[in-house]
N, C-alpha and C positions, 0 to 999 in steps of 0.2 A: 861345330860338326864333330861328332866322335868318330873313332878309327872305322867303325862299321859303316856308318853313314858315308864317310868319305870314300871307303873302298867301293860301296855300292854306286854312288854317284860317278866315280872315276870309270868303273866298268861301263855304265850306261853311256857315258860321254864317249868312249871308244866305240861302242856300238853304233851310236848315233852318227858319228864320223865316217862310218863305213856303210852307212844305210842298212844296217843290220839290226837295229832296235825294233822289237816287236811291240804292238800295243793290241789290248783287247778291244773289240769294237762290238757293242750290243747288235744283235742280229736276231731278229723275230722270224721264225720259220713258219710260214703259212702252209696252207694245203699244197701238196704236190712239190713243184720245184721253185715256188715263189718265196723270197724273203724280203723283209723290209730292213734297211740299213741306212743310217744317216739320214732318215727321213724319206728315202726312196725306195720304191718297190722294184726289185730286180730279179731276173730270172737267175737262180744260181746254178753254175757249173762247177761247184767246188765242194759239193757234198758227197760223203760216201754212203748215203742213204740210196744205194743203187736201184733198189727195187721199191722205193717210196713206201716202205712198210711202216715207218714211224707213224703214220696217221692213217693207216689202212683200218677200216671200221672193224674187221675181225681181229686184228692185233689189239687195237685200243679196247675193245670189248672184253678180251681175254684178260688184259692187264687189270681192268676196272673191276672184273669179277674176283680175281684174286686179291685185289687191294681190299675189296669188301670182306672177303672171307678170312684172309690171314693177316691183314694189317699192312702197314707201310714198310717196316723193317724185318729182318730174319732174326735179330736179337743177339746173335753170338756167332762165333766160329761154327762152322758146320760140324766139327767133331765135338762141340759142346751141345748147344741146343738149337743150332741155326740151320739145321738140315730138314727144311720144310718138306712135305710129300712131293711136291712138284718137281724138285731136283732129280728123283729117280726116273720120272717120265722123260724129262729133257735129255738126260744122259743116255738113255735107250734110244731116243730118237736120233741123237747125233751119231751114235754108235752105228746105228742102222744105215744112216745116209752115207757114212764114211767108210762102211764095209769092215768094222772093227768089233772086238768082243765087248769093249766097255768104253766109257768116256768119263771125264771129270770136269766139272764146270768151276771156273774161277770167277772172282770178282771183277776182273778186267783183263784185257789181252796182255798188257804189260806186266800184270802180276802173273799171269800164266807163263810167260817166257822167263821171267826172273825167278820163277820157282822151279819149273820143270828141269831145266838143264842142271842147276846145281844139285837137285835131288838124284840126278842120274850119273854125273861125272864129279870128280874131285881133283885133288892136286897131283894124283898120279896119272891123270888122263889127258887126252888130246881133243880138242875142239876146233873144227875148221868151219869158217863162217864165210859166206859170200860177201866180198867187200861192200856191196850195196844193200845188204840185208838190213832189216829195221833196227833201230837203235836198241830195242829191248832184246832182241836176240843177241846182240854184242853185249849188253849188260848182263845177260844171264850167263853167257859164255865166260865173262871175266870173273863172275862171282864164284865159279868153280875153284879158282886158284890153280887150275892146271895150265897146260900149254895151249895158247889161243892163237891161231893163225888165220889170217884172211887170204882167200884165194880169188883171183881175178873174176870179175863178174861173169857169171854163167860159163866160166872156163873149165870144163870137166877135166881137161888134159892137165892144167895147173893143179886142180885139186888132187889128181892121181899123183903127180909128182911130189906133192907135199905128204901124201899118205904113205907113198913107197919109202920116202926119206924118214919119216917120223913114226910110222905105226908101230914098228918093233920096239921102240922106246917107251911105249906107254901101255898101261893095263887095258884101258878101253879107249874108244874114239867115237865122236859124234861129228857128223856133218851136218850143219844148219843152213838153211836157206829160206828166203821168201819163197811162196809159190807162185804169187803174182806180186811183181815189185811195186811198192806203193807210189814211188815217185817217178818210175820209167814206164810202168804199164806192161812191161814184157813179162813172159813167163819163164820160169826156171826150167832146165832140161830134166825134169823129175825122173822120167825112166832111166836116162844115163846116169844120174847121180844115184838112182837106187842100185843099179848094176855095179856101179863103182864101189858103193859102201858094202855090198855083199862080198865083193872080191877081197876086201881088206878088213872083213869083220868089224865094220863101223856101223853106227845107228844113224840113219837118216831122219832128220826132223824138218818138216816144212811148216812154215807159218803161212796159213792160208786165209788170213784176214781179209784180203781183197779178192779172194777166189771163190769162197763158198757162196752159193746161191747165183753166180753169174758165169761161171766157166765150168766145163765138164758136166753139161747138163744140170747144173745147179749143185753138183757134189764136189766141185772144187778141182784144184790143179792136178791132184792125183789121178784124175778121171778124164783129162783132156783128150787123151787118145782113145778113148772108148773103154778099154779094159782098165781096171785098177792097178796102178803102179804099186810096188811093194815098199811102202812107207810106213815104218813101224811107229813113228810118232807124227801124227797129224794135229797140228795145233791150229787154232783160229780164234775169231772174235764173234761176238753176237751184236757188234755194235755198228756194222756196215750194212751189208745186204739184209742181215736179220733185222736190223732197224731198232735195236734196243741197246743193251749194255751187257758186258761181260766176256769171258774168254773160256776157252775149253781146250782139252787134249783128248783125242781118240786113239786108243792104243789097245793092246791085250790086256786081258784081266789082271795078270800078275804085275804088269807095268802100272797100270791104274791104281791098284792097291798099294804098291810102293810109293807112288807119287803122293797119294793121299796121306801117307805117314810121314813123308820126308820134305815135301815142298813147303817152305816156310810160308811163303805168300798164300798158301791154302790153310795151312793149320792155324795161322795167327792172324787172319783176316775174318772179318764178319761176312757171313754168307750173302750171296746176292739177294736183293729183295724179291718176294714171291711174284710182284707185279712184272719184273723183268723176265723172270723165268716163264711165267704163263704166256707173255708176250712172244718169246722166243719159240715156244711150242707152236703157237698159232702162225708165226711166220713160217716155220718149217712145213706145216700143212700147206700153205700157199705155194711155196716153192715146189713141193712134191706133186701138188694137184694141177698146177699150171706151168709146165715147163716152157710153153711158148712165151708167157709172160716173163719168165726167168731169163729168157734168151734176148730180151729187147735191149738191155744195156750195152751189150757188146754189138749188136746190130746197129745201133745208132751211133756208137763210137766209130764204127767202120764206115758208116754213111759220111761222117764228118771227115775222117782222113781221106776218104775218096774225093770229096768236095773241095778239100784244102789242098790236095796235091801232096799228101804226106804217106809214109809208109803205112800199110794196113794195121789197124789197131789189133793187139792180141788179147785185150781186155778192156773195160769200160774206162780205163785211164789213158789219156793222151797227153804226153808232155810236149811242150813247146820251148825247147831249150834256146834260150837267147845269150846267156853267158854273163853279161854284164848286169850288176845288181840294179843300178839306176834305170837302165834301159828295160829291165824287166818290170820294174815298179811303174814306169811310164806306160808300158804296154797293158799293164792290168788297169791303170787308170783309164786308158783310152777305151778299152772293152766296157769298163763301168759306165763311161759316159754313153755308150750305146745301149745300155740297159741290162747288161749282164755281168754276174759276179764270177770272175776267174782270179783266183788268188795267185799272187806272186810267191813262189817258193825260193828261199834264200839259203845260203850257207848258215849254220852247219847242217841243217836238214838234208841238203844236197851238197856234193863236193864243191869247193872253190872253182869258180869259172864256169859253172854250170847252172847258174840261176835260171829259172824257167817258170812258165805259166803251166799249171797242172789243171787239165780239163777233165772232169768226171762226168760221165753220162749215166742218166737213169732211165728207167722205163717210161716215165711220163714227159720226158722232153719232147716238145712238138718238132716235128721235122723241119717246119719253116724256121723255126728259131735256130736249129742246128745249121741249116743253110746259110742264114744270115751271119752267124758266128764264124763259120768256115770262110765266107767272103771277106769278113774282117781280117781274119788271120792272114789269108791268102794275099790280099791287097794292101792292107795297112801295116801289118806287122813284118811280113816278108817282102812286100812291094812287088809282087808278081803280076 
């Protein structure tokens, strides 16, 4: 064994000893909420396809039509020859939904965050990030080469302390947070963070990957209170409630123009395939036309928390924090034996000591299954 293989084998053994080694499991997603895994048909409560649009006939038809007309790939960076005509339509639709002047579509949500923040902030700047924000927000912040500080989760007071102490030493400041936190399911205090950012001449950026389509009447976390919060940088993905793939930034026209010139993950990445762009446009049509349908994932999550005796859900994501890694894996297996797929989430995705089951609710989950899952959690996981 050479040194590289030895290094890899040693690291894998360490992860195995701590129950933290992950493996890929072939999973066939059928129509709606069903999957086939290890030869069993399971109802999945682990998918981010909150509106089940991945297989919606209108979304699929739009993708197929674009595939026939434009082909499979976009061929190049959007700044070279990869800017097929569908991008303009999608970006206009996103900007309208988010109440901004313009939008820019990236090839993934991770690429969006690792491109946007370094395009706007540099070594002389300050970036504050919620301690539980998604990994790609942290990655983008660190790529600036500036001062990067974490503030306690959803603690506006702590963020203000850091800004008061640090803002005067830096040219510009960015405050970055998830709008809906992917592992906890709670909402960021967006209006309060917006007011804080304005007081300190900082730029607020929200990652709305898990908010668009399912909270704020489908418009996301900046609209939860009805009126639009002042968020100059609204980022999100097209891969969850939208049902496809890709990322975006909604902002003012000058900011979008600058990001297109400076975000390396935009400039040096092949454009999103036409079929994915067309699918996203069709998905936005459904979200705008059917607000009652878009409201279903949150309604079903709240039905579950009520039946399971848990704090009311703020989003379609409900965490069941167990703590111990092995106990969490055992709980996931117990639920799978009952016919449901609920993934165990372990460090480093979540902090040490907070391993959990992450339950994600979609528009098509049957009420009877939600009640059965709640009973399992209440009686067999919590022993109530």
